[in-house]
C-alpha positions in Angstrom: -48.6 11.3 96.3 -45.0 12.6 94.3 -44.5 15.9 93.1 -44.0 14.4 89.5 -46.4 11.4 88.8 -43.7 10.6 85.7 -40.5 10.9 87.9 -40.2 6.9 88.4 -41.0 6.6 83.9 -38.6 9.5 83.4 -36.0 8.4 85.6 -36.5 4.7 83.6 -35.8 6.2 80.8 -32.4 8.5 81.2 -30.7 5.5 83.1 -31.7 3.5 79.9 -29.7 6.1 78.1 -27.1 6.5 80.4 -26.2 2.4 80.4 -26.8 1.4 76.3 -27.2 5.2 74.4 -30.1 5.4 71.6 -29.6 2.8 69.9 -32.1 0.8 71.3 -34.5 3.3 71.8 -37.6 4.1 69.2 -37.8 7.2 67.7 -40.7 8.1 69.8 -38.8 7.3 72.7 -35.7 9.7 71.7 -38.1 12.0 71.7 -39.6 11.4 74.7 -36.5 11.9 76.5 -35.4 15.2 74.9 -39.1 16.6 75.8 -38.4 15.8 79.5 -36.4 19.0 79.3 -39.3 21.4 77.9 -41.8 19.9 79.7 -41.6 18.6 83.6 -44.3 17.2 84.7 -46.4 16.3 81.4 -46.8 12.5 80.0 -44.0 13.5 76.8 -44.8 10.1 75.6 -48.1 11.0 74.1 -47.1 14.4 72.7 -44.1 12.5 71.4 -46.2 10.5 69.7 -48.5 13.3 67.8 -45.4 15.4 66.9 -44.1 12.2 65.4 -47.6 11.4 63.8 -47.9 15.3 62.4 -44.4 15.4 60.8 -43.7 11.5 59.9 -40.2 11.5 61.3 -37.6 13.0 63.8 -35.8 14.0 60.6 -38.7 16.0 59.4 -39.3 17.4 63.3 -36.2 18.5 63.7 -35.5 20.1 60.2 -39.1 22.0 60.2 -38.7 25.8 61.1 -40.3 27.4 64.5 -42.9 28.8 63.1 -44.0 26.1 61.5 -43.9 23.7 64.8 -45.5 26.0 66.7 -48.3 26.5 63.9 -48.4 23.1 63.2 -48.5 21.4 66.7 -50.0 24.3 68.6 -46.0 24.4 71.0 -44.6 26.9 72.5 -42.1 28.9 71.1 -39.8 27.7 73.4 -40.3 24.2 73.1 -40.3 25.2 68.7 -36.8 26.8 69.0 -35.7 23.8 71.2 -36.4 20.9 68.4 -34.9 23.3 65.9 -31.7 23.4 68.1 -31.0 20.0 68.1 -30.0 19.7 64.0 -28.2 23.3 64.0 -25.9 22.2 67.2 -25.2 18.9 65.6 -24.0 20.1 62.7 -22.3 22.1 64.2 -20.5 19.2 66.7 -19.6 17.9 63.6 -18.0 20.5 62.2 -16.2 21.6 65.3 -14.9 17.5 65.9 -13.8 17.2 62.2 -12.3 20.9 61.2 -12.2 22.3 57.9 -9.3 20.7 56.7 -10.4 17.3 56.5 -8.4 14.6 55.2 -9.4 11.3 54.6 -6.8 9.1 53.0 -7.3 5.5 54.5 -10.5 3.5 55.0 -10.4 3.9 58.8 -10.4 7.8 58.9 -13.2 7.7 56.0 -15.2 5.5 58.2 -15.2 7.5 61.5 -16.1 10.4 59.3 -18.9 8.8 57.9 -20.1 6.9 61.2 -20.1 10.8 62.3 -21.8 12.2 59.5 -24.8 9.8 60.3 -25.4 10.0 63.9 -29.5 10.4 64.6 -30.1 9.6 61.3 -33.2 7.4 61.2 -34.2 7.5 57.6 -31.2 5.6 54.7 -29.1 8.6 52.6 -26.6 8.2 50.3 -23.8 10.9 50.3 -21.0 11.4 47.7 -17.6 12.8 49.5 -15.9 15.4 46.9 -12.2 14.7 47.4 -9.4 16.3 45.7 -5.8 14.9 44.3 -4.5 14.7 48.0 -7.6 13.5 49.3 -8.8 16.9 51.1 -12.7 16.8 51.6 -14.1 19.6 49.3 -18.0 18.9 50.0 -20.3 16.1 51.1 -23.3 16.0 48.5 -26.6 14.8 49.5 -27.7 12.7 46.6 -30.7 10.6 47.5 -32.9 9.6 50.7 -35.4 6.9 51.5 -34.5 3.1 50.2 -31.3 2.5 48.3 -31.9 0.9 45.3 -31.0 0.4 41.6 -33.5 3.6 40.7 -32.7 5.7 43.9 -28.8 6.5 43.0 -28.1 7.1 39.4 -24.4 7.1 38.4 -25.4 11.1 36.8 -26.1 12.5 39.8 -22.6 11.4 41.5 -20.7 13.0 38.2 -22.6 16.0 38.1 -21.7 16.4 41.8 -17.5 15.5 41.5 -17.8 18.0 38.4 -19.5 20.4 40.3 -17.3 20.0 42.9 -14.2 19.7 41.0 -13.6 15.9 42.3 -10.7 13.9 41.7 -12.0 11.2 43.9 -15.0 10.3 45.4 -16.0 8.2 48.6 -19.3 6.7 48.4 -21.1 6.5 51.1 -24.8 5.6 52.8 -26.5 3.9 56.1 -28.7 1.5 56.8 -30.6 2.5 59.8 -31.3 -0.4 62.4 -30.4 -2.5 59.5 -27.2 -5.4 59.0 -23.6 -3.6 58.3 -24.0 -6.1 54.9 -24.2 -4.8 51.9 -27.4 -6.0 49.7 -27.0 -6.7 46.5 -29.0 -3.4 45.1 -25.9 -2.1 47.6 -22.8 -4.0 45.2 -24.9 -3.2 41.9 -25.1 0.0 42.7 -21.5 0.7 43.5 -20.6 -1.2 40.3 -22.7 1.0 37.8 -21.4 3.7 39.7 -17.6 3.0 39.4 -18.4 2.2 35.3 -19.6 5.5 34.8 -16.7 6.8 36.5 -14.4 5.5 34.9 -15.8 7.6 31.6 -14.8 11.1 32.8 -11.7 9.7 35.0 -13.0 10.1 38.0 -10.9 7.4 41.2 -14.2 6.1 43.1 -12.1 5.6 46.1 -14.7 3.4 48.1 -18.0 2.8 49.6 -19.1 3.1 53.1 -21.8 1.8 54.7 -22.6 3.0 58.5 -25.0 0.8 61.0 -24.9 2.5 64.4 -20.8 2.7 65.2 -19.4 0.5 62.8 -18.8 0.2 59.2 -18.4 -1.4 55.8 -15.7 -0.7 53.7 -15.5 -1.6 50.0 -12.2 -0.7 49.3 -10.7 -3.0 52.3 -12.3 -5.4 50.8 -11.4 -5.0 46.7 -14.9 -4.6 46.0 -15.8 -2.4 42.6 -13.8 0.6 44.2 -10.3 1.8 43.7 -9.2 2.2 46.8 -6.8 4.9 48.5 -3.3 4.2 47.4 
């Protein structure tokens, strides 16, 4: 009998990740893989599914504080700290990669930044990137979470974020986790409404970028509703 009865399954999962990354992994498989390093011998698929059933998503699980994790899941402090460390480490990696002074003055650069912004996200989120007159990023403000439609993103929320950050221009950004790169009818309508609202306060809507995995769709590159970079 092997020392670890789950060794073959673990090796296959690791090889899938090494060959193809996480894009084809279900949420519970991502968590299962991570938990290999907390539970040397257990069947982590069962543990992962229980954790997700309790918290609803990877996003909710990773953003829970360590004390909440131990109280709710009954896991050890080591496991709770490990899970809490994942988003904190990802955020530190993101900041280290891009630095403090980020200039987003073309669609390709903005697209790469936004792809990184959404790495690991499993729910749809909508951000507004607030820029100064020289396209330097002032702030990245989260506007909404969940399915994007006309009711979910109101132009006034975008305008409030832009005004609070003294932005000269903004780039809209959202993701389609597991979806198509093409904008939906709702995406197009929301962009049009935001652009019309921005005109009233003399705010430039430079671009709207949709991220899916390691690809992106730029409205500016296609001349759709936004002003563009120059």
